[in-house]
C-alpha positions in Angstrom: 5.8 -11.1 3.2 4.8 -10.5 -0.5 7.5 -12.5 -3.0 6.4 -10.1 -5.4 7.0 -6.3 -5.6 8.3 -4.3 -3.2 5.3 -3.1 -0.6 7.2 0.8 -0.2 7.6 1.1 -4.6 3.6 -0.3 -4.6 2.8 2.6 -2.2 5.2 4.9 -3.7 6.6 6.3 -0.3 10.0 6.2 1.0 11.1 3.2 3.4 11.7 5.1 6.1 8.3 7.3 6.1 6.5 8.0 8.9 3.4 5.7 8.6 1.0 8.5 8.5 2.6 8.9 5.5 1.9 5.1 4.3 -1.4 5.2 5.2 -2.2 8.5 3.4 -0.2 6.9 0.5 -2.4 4.1 0.8 -5.7 6.0 1.1 -4.9 8.0 -1.8 -3.8 5.1 -4.4 -7.1 3.1 -3.1 -9.1 6.2 -3.9 -8.6 5.7 -7.7 -8.3 2.1 -7.6 -11.3 1.0 -6.0 -14.3 -0.1 -7.4 -16.8 3.4 -6.2 -13.6 5.1 -7.4 -12.3 7.5 -10.1 -10.6 4.5 -12.4 -11.1 1.6 -10.9 -8.8 -1.7 -11.1 -8.6 -4.7 -9.3 -5.7 -6.0 -9.8 -4.1 -3.1 -8.8 -6.8 -3.2 -5.4 -5.3 -6.0 -4.4 -1.8 -5.0 -5.1 -2.5 -1.5 -2.9 -4.2 -4.5 -0.1 -1.5 -6.6 0.0 1.5 -3.6 0.2 -0.5 -1.8 2.8 -0.8 -5.3 5.4 3.2 -5.4 5.2 3.9 -2.1 6.0 1.1 -0.6 8.0 2.0 -0.9 11.2 5.3 -1.6 13.4 5.2 -5.1 14.1 4.0 -5.8 10.8 6.9 -3.8 8.7 9.4 -4.9 11.2 8.7 -8.3 9.7 8.7 -7.8 6.6 
């Protein structure tokens, strides 16, 4: 678990959100922060990747 920021807050989703909503939120946010995106931000992209890795599937979400 990432001791830093809450994964749900980073991805701007409710903790009870369905996995499809989490995935869509990650993709939408990543589109902006990705090096090829609208507003490249490597630090924010890394934060999104960490948060998404923590809650992207039922097993990791339960561990989180």
